[in-house]
PyMOL Python script that loads the backbone (N, CA, C, O; Angstrom):
from pymol import cmd

cmd.read_pdbstr("""\
ATOM      1  N   MET A   1      78.585 -82.253  34.798  1.00  0.00           N
ATOM      2  CA  MET A   1      77.278 -81.990  35.125  1.00  0.00           C
ATOM      3  C   MET A   1      76.846 -80.515  35.473  1.00  0.00           C
ATOM      4  O   MET A   1      77.447 -79.910  36.362  1.00  0.00           O
ATOM      5  N   ILE A   2      76.015 -80.047  34.917  1.00  0.00           N
ATOM      6  CA  ILE A   2      75.659 -78.596  34.925  1.00  0.00           C
ATOM      7  C   ILE A   2      74.277 -78.220  35.508  1.00  0.00           C
ATOM      8  O   ILE A   2      73.270 -78.468  34.844  1.00  0.00           O
ATOM      9  N   ILE A   3      74.189 -77.650  36.682  1.00  0.00           N
ATOM     10  CA  ILE A   3      73.155 -77.302  37.395  1.00  0.00           C
ATOM     11  C   ILE A   3      72.853 -75.693  37.462  1.00  0.00           C
ATOM     12  O   ILE A   3      73.660 -74.781  37.640  1.00  0.00           O
ATOM     13  N   VAL A   4      71.608 -75.642  37.287  1.00  0.00           N
ATOM     14  CA  VAL A   4      71.060 -74.130  37.055  1.00  0.00           C
ATOM     15  C   VAL A   4      71.016 -73.625  38.546  1.00  0.00           C
ATOM     16  O   VAL A   4      70.204 -74.261  39.217  1.00  0.00           O
ATOM     17  N   THR A   5      71.536 -72.863  39.075  1.00  0.00           N
ATOM     18  CA  THR A   5      71.423 -72.327  40.587  1.00  0.00           C
ATOM     19  C   THR A   5      70.465 -71.050  40.810  1.00  0.00           C
ATOM     20  O   THR A   5      69.910 -70.801  41.880  1.00  0.00           O
ATOM     21  N   GLU A   6      70.365 -70.333  39.715  1.00  0.00           N
ATOM     22  CA  GLU A   6      69.539 -69.223  39.763  1.00  0.00           C
ATOM     23  C   GLU A   6      68.990 -68.715  38.503  1.00  0.00           C
ATOM     24  O   GLU A   6      69.881 -68.612  37.660  1.00  0.00           O
ATOM     25  N   VAL A   7      67.816 -68.355  38.076  1.00  0.00           N
ATOM     26  CA  VAL A   7      66.897 -67.823  36.995  1.00  0.00           C
ATOM     27  C   VAL A   7      66.457 -66.662  37.231  1.00  0.00           C
ATOM     28  O   VAL A   7      65.918 -66.443  38.316  1.00  0.00           O
ATOM     29  N   VAL A   8      66.597 -65.577  36.193  1.00  0.00           N
ATOM     30  CA  VAL A   8      66.070 -64.259  36.328  1.00  0.00           C
ATOM     31  C   VAL A   8      65.233 -64.216  35.297  1.00  0.00           C
ATOM     32  O   VAL A   8      65.600 -64.645  34.203  1.00  0.00           O
ATOM     33  N   THR A   9      63.947 -63.678  35.490  1.00  0.00           N
ATOM     34  CA  THR A   9      62.743 -63.590  34.483  1.00  0.00           C
ATOM     35  C   THR A   9      62.555 -62.133  34.829  1.00  0.00           C
ATOM     36  O   THR A   9      62.582 -61.551  35.913  1.00  0.00           O
ATOM     37  N   VAL A  10      62.338 -61.668  33.469  1.00  0.00           N
ATOM     38  CA  VAL A  10      61.757 -60.283  33.522  1.00  0.00           C
ATOM     39  C   VAL A  10      60.540 -60.115  32.833  1.00  0.00           C
ATOM     40  O   VAL A  10      60.158 -60.883  31.951  1.00  0.00           O
ATOM     41  N   GLU A  11      59.864 -59.024  33.261  1.00  0.00           N
ATOM     42  CA  GLU A  11      58.403 -58.812  32.326  1.00  0.00           C
ATOM     43  C   GLU A  11      58.790 -58.213  30.978  1.00  0.00           C
ATOM     44  O   GLU A  11      58.070 -58.571  30.046  1.00  0.00           O
ATOM     45  N   GLY A  12      59.691 -57.449  30.713  1.00  0.00           N
ATOM     46  CA  GLY A  12      60.069 -56.821  29.429  1.00  0.00           C
ATOM     47  C   GLY A  12      61.498 -56.685  29.095  1.00  0.00           C
ATOM     48  O   GLY A  12      62.238 -56.347  30.019  1.00  0.00           O
ATOM     49  N   ALA A  13      61.930 -56.856  28.120  1.00  0.00           N
ATOM     50  CA  ALA A  13      63.321 -56.853  27.818  1.00  0.00           C
ATOM     51  C   ALA A  13      63.677 -56.327  26.388  1.00  0.00           C
ATOM     52  O   ALA A  13      62.815 -56.465  25.520  1.00  0.00           O
ATOM     53  N   THR A  14      64.825 -55.758  26.074  1.00  0.00           N
ATOM     54  CA  THR A  14      65.369 -55.660  24.830  1.00  0.00           C
ATOM     55  C   THR A  14      66.970 -55.955  24.725  1.00  0.00           C
ATOM     56  O   THR A  14      67.841 -55.200  25.156  1.00  0.00           O
ATOM     57  N   ILE A  15      67.117 -56.803  24.277  1.00  0.00           N
ATOM     58  CA  ILE A  15      68.628 -57.406  24.229  1.00  0.00           C
ATOM     59  C   ILE A  15      69.230 -57.181  22.743  1.00  0.00           C
ATOM     60  O   ILE A  15      68.641 -57.545  21.725  1.00  0.00           O
ATOM     61  N   LEU A  16      70.437 -56.556  22.760  1.00  0.00           N
ATOM     62  CA  LEU A  16      71.117 -56.382  21.523  1.00  0.00           C
ATOM     63  C   LEU A  16      72.422 -56.857  21.575  1.00  0.00           C
ATOM     64  O   LEU A  16      73.035 -56.659  22.624  1.00  0.00           O
ATOM     65  N   VAL A  17      73.062 -57.529  20.533  1.00  0.00           N
ATOM     66  CA  VAL A  17      74.302 -58.225  20.495  1.00  0.00           C
ATOM     67  C   VAL A  17      74.984 -57.788  19.250  1.00  0.00           C
ATOM     68  O   VAL A  17      74.601 -58.251  18.175  1.00  0.00           O
ATOM     69  N   SER A  18      76.016 -56.888  19.306  1.00  0.00           N
ATOM     70  CA  SER A  18      76.907 -56.601  18.045  1.00  0.00           C
ATOM     71  C   SER A  18      77.760 -57.552  17.551  1.00  0.00           C
ATOM     72  O   SER A  18      78.332 -58.362  18.280  1.00  0.00           O
ATOM     73  N   THR A  19      77.888 -57.508  16.317  1.00  0.00           N
ATOM     74  CA  THR A  19      78.808 -58.203  15.444  1.00  0.00           C
ATOM     75  C   THR A  19      80.025 -57.348  15.240  1.00  0.00           C
ATOM     76  O   THR A  19      81.090 -57.901  14.962  1.00  0.00           O
ATOM     77  N   SER A  20      79.954 -56.069  15.354  1.00  0.00           N
ATOM     78  CA  SER A  20      80.851 -55.023  14.817  1.00  0.00           C
ATOM     79  C   SER A  20      80.865 -53.779  16.099  1.00  0.00           C
ATOM     80  O   SER A  20      79.985 -53.349  16.844  1.00  0.00           O
ATOM     81  N   LYS A  21      82.217 -53.489  15.937  1.00  0.00           N
ATOM     82  CA  LYS A  21      82.506 -52.154  16.890  1.00  0.00           C
ATOM     83  C   LYS A  21      81.652 -50.890  16.372  1.00  0.00           C
ATOM     84  O   LYS A  21      81.366 -49.895  17.039  1.00  0.00           O
ATOM     85  N   ASP A  22      81.315 -51.149  15.052  1.00  0.00           N
ATOM     86  CA  ASP A  22      80.121 -49.954  14.448  1.00  0.00           C
ATOM     87  C   ASP A  22      79.018 -50.342  14.391  1.00  0.00           C
ATOM     88  O   ASP A  22      78.397 -49.942  13.406  1.00  0.00           O
ATOM     89  N   ALA A  23      78.349 -51.165  15.261  1.00  0.00           N
ATOM     90  CA  ALA A  23      77.095 -51.467  15.029  1.00  0.00           C
ATOM     91  C   ALA A  23      75.969 -50.248  15.447  1.00  0.00           C
ATOM     92  O   ALA A  23      76.093 -49.523  16.433  1.00  0.00           O
ATOM     93  N   VAL A  24      75.002 -50.201  14.605  1.00  0.00           N
ATOM     94  CA  VAL A  24      73.953 -49.254  14.831  1.00  0.00           C
ATOM     95  C   VAL A  24      72.701 -49.705  14.741  1.00  0.00           C
ATOM     96  O   VAL A  24      72.397 -50.447  13.807  1.00  0.00           O
ATOM     97  N   VAL A  25      71.816 -49.345  15.655  1.00  0.00           N
ATOM     98  CA  VAL A  25      70.445 -49.649  15.620  1.00  0.00           C
ATOM     99  C   VAL A  25      69.789 -48.459  15.646  1.00  0.00           C
ATOM    100  O   VAL A  25      70.263 -47.618  16.410  1.00  0.00           O
ATOM    101  N   GLU A  26      68.542 -48.071  14.831  1.00  0.00           N
ATOM    102  CA  GLU A  26      67.974 -46.965  14.986  1.00  0.00           C
ATOM    103  C   GLU A  26      66.178 -47.538  15.243  1.00  0.00           C
ATOM    104  O   GLU A  26      65.642 -48.457  14.623  1.00  0.00           O
ATOM    105  N   PHE A  27      65.685 -46.872  16.081  1.00  0.00           N
ATOM    106  CA  PHE A  27      64.266 -47.297  16.462  1.00  0.00           C
ATOM    107  C   PHE A  27      63.189 -46.309  16.241  1.00  0.00           C
ATOM    108  O   PHE A  27      63.412 -45.127  16.499  1.00  0.00           O
ATOM    109  N   GLU A  28      62.201 -46.635  15.850  1.00  0.00           N
ATOM    110  CA  GLU A  28      60.956 -45.540  15.976  1.00  0.00           C
ATOM    111  C   GLU A  28      60.125 -46.379  16.898  1.00  0.00           C
ATOM    112  O   GLU A  28      59.978 -47.600  16.949  1.00  0.00           O
ATOM    113  N   ALA A  29      59.552 -45.273  17.708  1.00  0.00           N
ATOM    114  CA  ALA A  29      58.511 -45.828  18.760  1.00  0.00           C
ATOM    115  C   ALA A  29      57.133 -45.186  18.609  1.00  0.00           C
ATOM    116  O   ALA A  29      57.079 -44.070  18.092  1.00  0.00           O
ATOM    117  N   LYS A  30      56.139 -45.725  18.969  1.00  0.00           N
ATOM    118  CA  LYS A  30      54.626 -45.261  19.025  1.00  0.00           C
ATOM    119  C   LYS A  30      54.403 -45.587  20.646  1.00  0.00           C
ATOM    120  O   LYS A  30      54.421 -46.734  21.093  1.00  0.00           O
ATOM    121  N   ALA A  31      54.206 -44.485  21.391  1.00  0.00           N
ATOM    122  CA  ALA A  31      53.645 -44.664  22.894  1.00  0.00           C
ATOM    123  C   ALA A  31      52.726 -43.541  23.161  1.00  0.00           C
ATOM    124  O   ALA A  31      52.588 -42.598  22.382  1.00  0.00           O
ATOM    125  N   ASP A  32      52.137 -43.658  24.218  1.00  0.00           N
ATOM    126  CA  ASP A  32      51.541 -42.498  24.870  1.00  0.00           C
ATOM    127  C   ASP A  32      52.316 -41.772  25.853  1.00  0.00           C
ATOM    128  O   ASP A  32      51.711 -41.164  26.736  1.00  0.00           O
ATOM    129  N   VAL A  33      53.408 -41.761  25.817  1.00  0.00           N
ATOM    130  CA  VAL A  33      54.554 -41.064  27.031  1.00  0.00           C
ATOM    131  C   VAL A  33      55.594 -40.156  26.173  1.00  0.00           C
ATOM    132  O   VAL A  33      55.979 -40.514  25.060  1.00  0.00           O
ATOM    133  N   PRO A  34      55.952 -39.121  26.704  1.00  0.00           N
ATOM    134  CA  PRO A  34      56.914 -38.240  26.052  1.00  0.00           C
ATOM    135  C   PRO A  34      58.267 -39.005  25.949  1.00  0.00           C
ATOM    136  O   PRO A  34      58.772 -39.732  26.804  1.00  0.00           O
ATOM    137  N   ALA A  35      58.797 -38.645  24.578  1.00  0.00           N
ATOM    138  CA  ALA A  35      60.024 -39.493  24.016  1.00  0.00           C
ATOM    139  C   ALA A  35      61.244 -39.654  25.441  1.00  0.00           C
ATOM    140  O   ALA A  35      61.922 -40.667  25.617  1.00  0.00           O
ATOM    141  N   GLN A  36      61.286 -38.615  26.188  1.00  0.00           N
ATOM    142  CA  GLN A  36      62.392 -38.494  27.214  1.00  0.00           C
ATOM    143  C   GLN A  36      61.975 -39.575  28.163  1.00  0.00           C
ATOM    144  O   GLN A  36      62.844 -39.967  28.942  1.00  0.00           O
ATOM    145  N   ASP A  37      60.843 -40.094  28.224  1.00  0.00           N
ATOM    146  CA  ASP A  37      60.526 -41.058  29.595  1.00  0.00           C
ATOM    147  C   ASP A  37      60.113 -42.357  28.837  1.00  0.00           C
ATOM    148  O   ASP A  37      59.470 -43.234  29.415  1.00  0.00           O
ATOM    149  N   LEU A  38      60.535 -42.478  27.386  1.00  0.00           N
ATOM    150  CA  LEU A  38      60.143 -43.822  26.938  1.00  0.00           C
ATOM    151  C   LEU A  38      61.442 -44.676  27.326  1.00  0.00           C
ATOM    152  O   LEU A  38      62.557 -44.167  27.447  1.00  0.00           O
ATOM    153  N   GLU A  39      61.129 -46.197  27.526  1.00  0.00           N
ATOM    154  CA  GLU A  39      62.272 -46.979  27.584  1.00  0.00           C
ATOM    155  C   GLU A  39      62.049 -48.259  26.881  1.00  0.00           C
ATOM    156  O   GLU A  39      60.953 -48.799  26.734  1.00  0.00           O
ATOM    157  N   LEU A  40      63.352 -48.756  26.402  1.00  0.00           N
ATOM    158  CA  LEU A  40      63.050 -49.817  25.326  1.00  0.00           C
ATOM    159  C   LEU A  40      62.431 -51.098  25.889  1.00  0.00           C
ATOM    160  O   LEU A  40      62.111 -52.021  25.140  1.00  0.00           O
ATOM    161  N   ALA A  41      62.266 -51.146  27.199  1.00  0.00           N
ATOM    162  CA  ALA A  41      61.718 -52.330  27.908  1.00  0.00           C
ATOM    163  C   ALA A  41      60.241 -52.153  27.916  1.00  0.00           C
ATOM    164  O   ALA A  41      59.508 -53.139  27.991  1.00  0.00           O
ATOM    165  N   ASP A  42      59.752 -50.896  27.839  1.00  0.00           N
ATOM    166  CA  ASP A  42      58.310 -50.657  27.884  1.00  0.00           C
ATOM    167  C   ASP A  42      57.424 -51.538  27.132  1.00  0.00           C
ATOM    168  O   ASP A  42      57.429 -51.679  25.909  1.00  0.00           O
ATOM    169  N   GLY A  43      56.584 -52.178  28.060  1.00  0.00           N
ATOM    170  CA  GLY A  43      55.621 -53.298  27.101  1.00  0.00           C
ATOM    171  C   GLY A  43      54.455 -52.536  26.561  1.00  0.00           C
ATOM    172  O   GLY A  43      53.688 -53.097  25.779  1.00  0.00           O
ATOM    173  N   GLU A  44      54.261 -51.251  26.938  1.00  0.00           N
ATOM    174  CA  GLU A  44      53.312 -50.560  26.164  1.00  0.00           C
ATOM    175  C   GLU A  44      53.539 -49.878  24.986  1.00  0.00           C
ATOM    176  O   GLU A  44      52.668 -49.490  24.207  1.00  0.00           O
ATOM    177  N   ALA A  45      54.868 -49.726  24.864  1.00  0.00           N
ATOM    178  CA  ALA A  45      55.305 -48.929  23.475  1.00  0.00           C
ATOM    179  C   ALA A  45      55.410 -49.954  22.360  1.00  0.00           C
ATOM    180  O   ALA A  45      55.519 -51.152  22.623  1.00  0.00           O
ATOM    181  N   LYS A  46      55.383 -49.550  21.273  1.00  0.00           N
ATOM    182  CA  LYS A  46      55.509 -50.325  20.153  1.00  0.00           C
ATOM    183  C   LYS A  46      56.630 -49.821  19.332  1.00  0.00           C
ATOM    184  O   LYS A  46      56.544 -48.751  18.730  1.00  0.00           O
ATOM    185  N   PHE A  47      57.882 -50.715  19.291  1.00  0.00           N
ATOM    186  CA  PHE A  47      59.004 -50.474  18.494  1.00  0.00           C
ATOM    187  C   PHE A  47      59.197 -51.010  16.964  1.00  0.00           C
ATOM    188  O   PHE A  47      58.941 -52.163  16.619  1.00  0.00           O
ATOM    189  N   LEU A  48      59.667 -50.031  16.145  1.00  0.00           N
ATOM    190  CA  LEU A  48      59.966 -50.540  15.015  1.00  0.00           C
ATOM    191  C   LEU A  48      61.412 -50.167  14.562  1.00  0.00           C
ATOM    192  O   LEU A  48      61.818 -49.005  14.547  1.00  0.00           O
ATOM    193  N   VAL A  49      62.133 -51.220  14.205  1.00  0.00           N
ATOM    194  CA  VAL A  49      63.642 -50.827  13.881  1.00  0.00           C
ATOM    195  C   VAL A  49      63.743 -50.388  12.404  1.00  0.00           C
ATOM    196  O   VAL A  49      63.513 -51.129  11.448  1.00  0.00           O
ATOM    197  N   ARG A  50      64.107 -49.123  12.335  1.00  0.00           N
ATOM    198  CA  ARG A  50      64.437 -48.325  11.356  1.00  0.00           C
ATOM    199  C   ARG A  50      65.632 -48.463  10.259  1.00  0.00           C
ATOM    200  O   ARG A  50      65.653 -48.245   9.047  1.00  0.00           O
ATOM    201  N   ARG A  51      66.606 -48.906  11.167  1.00  0.00           N
ATOM    202  CA  ARG A  51      67.912 -49.105  10.540  1.00  0.00           C
ATOM    203  C   ARG A  51      68.519 -50.123  11.544  1.00  0.00           C
ATOM    204  O   ARG A  51      68.296 -49.909  12.735  1.00  0.00           O
ATOM    205  N   ASN A  52      69.348 -51.330  11.160  1.00  0.00           N
ATOM    206  CA  ASN A  52      70.154 -52.304  11.657  1.00  0.00           C
ATOM    207  C   ASN A  52      71.327 -52.511  10.937  1.00  0.00           C
ATOM    208  O   ASN A  52      71.310 -52.757   9.731  1.00  0.00           O
ATOM    209  N   GLN A  53      72.513 -52.412  11.711  1.00  0.00           N
ATOM    210  CA  GLN A  53      73.674 -52.583  10.758  1.00  0.00           C
ATOM    211  C   GLN A  53      74.872 -53.230  11.917  1.00  0.00           C
ATOM    212  O   GLN A  53      75.295 -52.466  12.786  1.00  0.00           O
ATOM    213  N   GLY A  54      75.246 -54.313  11.871  1.00  0.00           N
ATOM    214  CA  GLY A  54      76.211 -54.744  12.718  1.00  0.00           C
ATOM    215  C   GLY A  54      75.453 -55.574  13.802  1.00  0.00           C
ATOM    216  O   GLY A  54      76.231 -55.829  14.721  1.00  0.00           O
ATOM    217  N   VAL A  55      74.489 -55.968  13.966  1.00  0.00           N
ATOM    218  CA  VAL A  55      73.775 -56.803  14.889  1.00  0.00           C
ATOM    219  C   VAL A  55      73.508 -58.026  14.671  1.00  0.00           C
ATOM    220  O   VAL A  55      72.759 -58.320  13.740  1.00  0.00           O
ATOM    221  N   GLY A  56      74.107 -59.058  15.542  1.00  0.00           N
ATOM    222  CA  GLY A  56      73.986 -60.035  15.226  1.00  0.00           C
ATOM    223  C   GLY A  56      72.618 -60.991  15.800  1.00  0.00           C
ATOM    224  O   GLY A  56      72.218 -62.072  15.368  1.00  0.00           O
ATOM    225  N   PHE A  57      72.132 -60.227  16.830  1.00  0.00           N
ATOM    226  CA  PHE A  57      71.252 -60.602  17.680  1.00  0.00           C
ATOM    227  C   PHE A  57      70.286 -59.624  18.304  1.00  0.00           C
ATOM    228  O   PHE A  57      70.738 -58.720  19.008  1.00  0.00           O
ATOM    229  N   ALA A  58      69.021 -59.736  18.102  1.00  0.00           N
ATOM    230  CA  ALA A  58      68.153 -58.428  18.591  1.00  0.00           C
ATOM    231  C   ALA A  58      66.872 -59.295  19.118  1.00  0.00           C
ATOM    232  O   ALA A  58      66.272 -60.145  18.461  1.00  0.00           O
ATOM    233  N   ALA A  59      66.615 -58.916  20.351  1.00  0.00           N
ATOM    234  CA  ALA A  59      65.214 -59.200  20.894  1.00  0.00           C
ATOM    235  C   ALA A  59      64.594 -58.028  21.566  1.00  0.00           C
ATOM    236  O   ALA A  59      64.977 -57.624  22.664  1.00  0.00           O
ATOM    237  N   ILE A  60      63.480 -57.412  20.777  1.00  0.00           N
ATOM    238  CA  ILE A  60      63.207 -56.111  21.004  1.00  0.00           C
ATOM    239  C   ILE A  60      61.744 -56.152  21.477  1.00  0.00           C
ATOM    240  O   ILE A  60      60.822 -56.540  20.760  1.00  0.00           O
ATOM    241  N   GLY A  61      61.594 -55.681  22.851  1.00  0.00           N
ATOM    242  CA  GLY A  61      60.484 -55.584  23.281  1.00  0.00           C
ATOM    243  C   GLY A  61      59.749 -56.857  23.936  1.00  0.00           C
ATOM    244  O   GLY A  61      58.549 -56.914  24.206  1.00  0.00           O
ATOM    245  N   MET A  62      60.576 -57.729  24.111  1.00  0.00           N
ATOM    246  CA  MET A  62      60.142 -59.326  24.262  1.00  0.00           C
ATOM    247  C   MET A  62      59.452 -59.192  25.808  1.00  0.00           C
ATOM    248  O   MET A  62      59.940 -58.508  26.707  1.00  0.00           O
ATOM    249  N   LYS A  63      58.362 -59.898  25.904  1.00  0.00           N
ATOM    250  CA  LYS A  63      57.704 -60.254  27.195  1.00  0.00           C
ATOM    251  C   LYS A  63      57.975 -61.522  27.720  1.00  0.00           C
ATOM    252  O   LYS A  63      58.136 -62.595  27.139  1.00  0.00           O
ATOM    253  N   HIS A  64      58.006 -61.175  29.154  1.00  0.00           N
ATOM    254  CA  HIS A  64      58.084 -62.580  30.001  1.00  0.00           C
ATOM    255  C   HIS A  64      59.301 -63.444  29.467  1.00  0.00           C
ATOM    256  O   HIS A  64      59.183 -64.522  28.884  1.00  0.00           O
ATOM    257  N   LEU A  65      60.499 -62.789  29.763  1.00  0.00           N
ATOM    258  CA  LEU A  65      61.660 -63.256  29.163  1.00  0.00           C
ATOM    259  C   LEU A  65      62.623 -64.116  29.935  1.00  0.00           C
ATOM    260  O   LEU A  65      62.357 -63.650  31.043  1.00  0.00           O
ATOM    261  N   THR A  66      63.448 -64.932  30.153  1.00  0.00           N
ATOM    262  CA  THR A  66      64.273 -65.353  30.845  1.00  0.00           C
ATOM    263  C   THR A  66      65.971 -65.312  30.446  1.00  0.00           C
ATOM    264  O   THR A  66      66.718 -66.244  30.148  1.00  0.00           O
ATOM    265  N   PRO A  67      66.231 -63.903  30.564  1.00  0.00           N
ATOM    266  CA  PRO A  67      67.503 -63.639  29.619  1.00  0.00           C
ATOM    267  C   PRO A  67      68.876 -64.316  30.446  1.00  0.00           C
ATOM    268  O   PRO A  67      69.850 -64.721  29.811  1.00  0.00           O
ATOM    269  N   LEU A  68      68.804 -64.369  31.858  1.00  0.00           N
ATOM    270  CA  LEU A  68      70.107 -64.980  32.607  1.00  0.00           C
ATOM    271  C   LEU A  68      69.632 -65.928  33.448  1.00  0.00           C
ATOM    272  O   LEU A  68      68.556 -66.021  34.039  1.00  0.00           O
ATOM    273  N   LEU A  69      70.706 -66.700  33.410  1.00  0.00           N
ATOM    274  CA  LEU A  69      70.944 -68.150  33.988  1.00  0.00           C
ATOM    275  C   LEU A  69      72.247 -68.120  34.855  1.00  0.00           C
ATOM    276  O   LEU A  69      73.194 -67.477  34.404  1.00  0.00           O
ATOM    277  N   GLN A  70      72.372 -68.706  35.966  1.00  0.00           N
ATOM    278  CA  GLN A  70      73.407 -68.963  36.843  1.00  0.00           C
ATOM    279  C   GLN A  70      73.688 -70.395  36.748  1.00  0.00           C
ATOM    280  O   GLN A  70      72.849 -71.231  37.082  1.00  0.00           O
ATOM    281  N   LEU A  71      74.662 -70.650  36.371  1.00  0.00           N
ATOM    282  CA  LEU A  71      74.989 -72.086  36.143  1.00  0.00           C
ATOM    283  C   LEU A  71      76.278 -72.652  37.230  1.00  0.00           C
ATOM    284  O   LEU A  71      77.269 -71.949  37.426  1.00  0.00           O
ATOM    285  N   THR A  72      76.131 -73.790  37.783  1.00  0.00           N
ATOM    286  CA  THR A  72      77.286 -74.227  38.371  1.00  0.00           C
ATOM    287  C   THR A  72      77.766 -75.559  37.641  1.00  0.00           C
ATOM    288  O   THR A  72      76.902 -76.391  37.364  1.00  0.00           O
ATOM    289  N   PHE A  73      79.040 -75.797  37.329  1.00  0.00           N
ATOM    290  CA  PHE A  73      79.549 -77.118  36.657  1.00  0.00           C
ATOM    291  C   PHE A  73      80.252 -77.767  37.610  1.00  0.00           C
ATOM    292  O   PHE A  73      80.996 -77.203  38.412  1.00  0.00           O
ATOM    293  N   ARG A  74      79.975 -79.353  37.540  1.00  0.00           N
ATOM    294  CA  ARG A  74      80.464 -80.030  38.607  1.00  0.00           C
ATOM    295  C   ARG A  74      81.011 -81.160  37.870  1.00  0.00           C
ATOM    296  O   ARG A  74      80.458 -81.617  36.869  1.00  0.00           O
ATOM    297  N   THR A  75      82.138 -81.631  38.380  1.00  0.00           N
ATOM    298  CA  THR A  75      83.009 -82.735  37.798  1.00  0.00           C
ATOM    299  C   THR A  75      82.888 -83.941  38.904  1.00  0.00           C
ATOM    300  O   THR A  75      83.340 -83.867  40.047  1.00  0.00           O
ATOM    301  N   SER A  76      82.303 -84.889  38.437  1.00  0.00           N
ATOM    302  CA  SER A  76      81.793 -86.166  39.375  1.00  0.00           C
ATOM    303  C   SER A  76      83.142 -86.832  39.993  1.00  0.00           C
ATOM    304  O   SER A  76      83.098 -87.306  41.129  1.00  0.00           O
ATOM    305  N   GLU A  77      84.147 -86.856  39.353  1.00  0.00           N
ATOM    306  CA  GLU A  77      85.040 -87.685  39.723  1.00  0.00           C
ATOM    307  C   GLU A  77      85.922 -87.072  40.732  1.00  0.00           C
ATOM    308  O   GLU A  77      86.273 -87.759  41.692  1.00  0.00           O
ATOM    309  N   ALA A  78      86.403 -85.587  40.593  1.00  0.00           N
ATOM    310  CA  ALA A  78      86.872 -84.825  41.591  1.00  0.00           C
ATOM    311  C   ALA A  78      86.401 -84.156  42.680  1.00  0.00           C
ATOM    312  O   ALA A  78      86.996 -83.663  43.638  1.00  0.00           O
ATOM    313  N   GLY A  79      84.977 -84.221  42.326  1.00  0.00           N
ATOM    314  CA  GLY A  79      83.901 -83.247  43.373  1.00  0.00           C
ATOM    315  C   GLY A  79      84.187 -81.909  43.300  1.00  0.00           C
ATOM    316  O   GLY A  79      83.936 -81.230  44.295  1.00  0.00           O
ATOM    317  N   ILE A  80      84.746 -81.293  42.154  1.00  0.00           N
ATOM    318  CA  ILE A  80      85.206 -79.998  42.189  1.00  0.00           C
ATOM    319  C   ILE A  80      83.998 -79.183  41.649  1.00  0.00           C
ATOM    320  O   ILE A  80      83.330 -79.769  40.798  1.00  0.00           O
ATOM    321  N   SER A  81      83.618 -77.971  41.989  1.00  0.00           N
ATOM    322  CA  SER A  81      82.668 -77.150  41.320  1.00  0.00           C
ATOM    323  C   SER A  81      83.345 -75.886  41.069  1.00  0.00           C
ATOM    324  O   SER A  81      84.048 -75.320  41.906  1.00  0.00           O
ATOM    325  N   VAL A  82      83.116 -75.467  39.915  1.00  0.00           N
ATOM    326  CA  VAL A  82      83.117 -74.229  39.412  1.00  0.00           C
ATOM    327  C   VAL A  82      82.024 -73.291  39.009  1.00  0.00           C
ATOM    328  O   VAL A  82      81.192 -73.630  38.167  1.00  0.00           O
ATOM    329  N   ASN A  83      82.000 -71.958  39.670  1.00  0.00           N
ATOM    330  CA  ASN A  83      80.853 -71.241  39.414  1.00  0.00           C
ATOM    331  C   ASN A  83      81.373 -69.915  38.476  1.00  0.00           C
ATOM    332  O   ASN A  83      80.558 -69.078  38.085  1.00  0.00           O
TER     333      ASN A  83
END
""", "prot")
cmd.dss("prot")
cmd.show_as("cartoon", "prot")
cmd.util.cbc("prot")
cmd.orient("prot")
């Protein structure tokens, strides 16, 4: 049996998962803030991927995302739980 014990929901997020140690992602952004203050999770900025190499999964500028779950696994016969 699997039980969800905690859920983390965020207003905005960028998640990248590489498939290579040489993975590269280059972004272009349009926003009304200086470049040094810009964050990938900024919901107001518009991001465009200019180059993507060795990335297996990308969620860029996603809003209202639930990227993290904490699960508890239980075996019914022994009453054992593993976090």
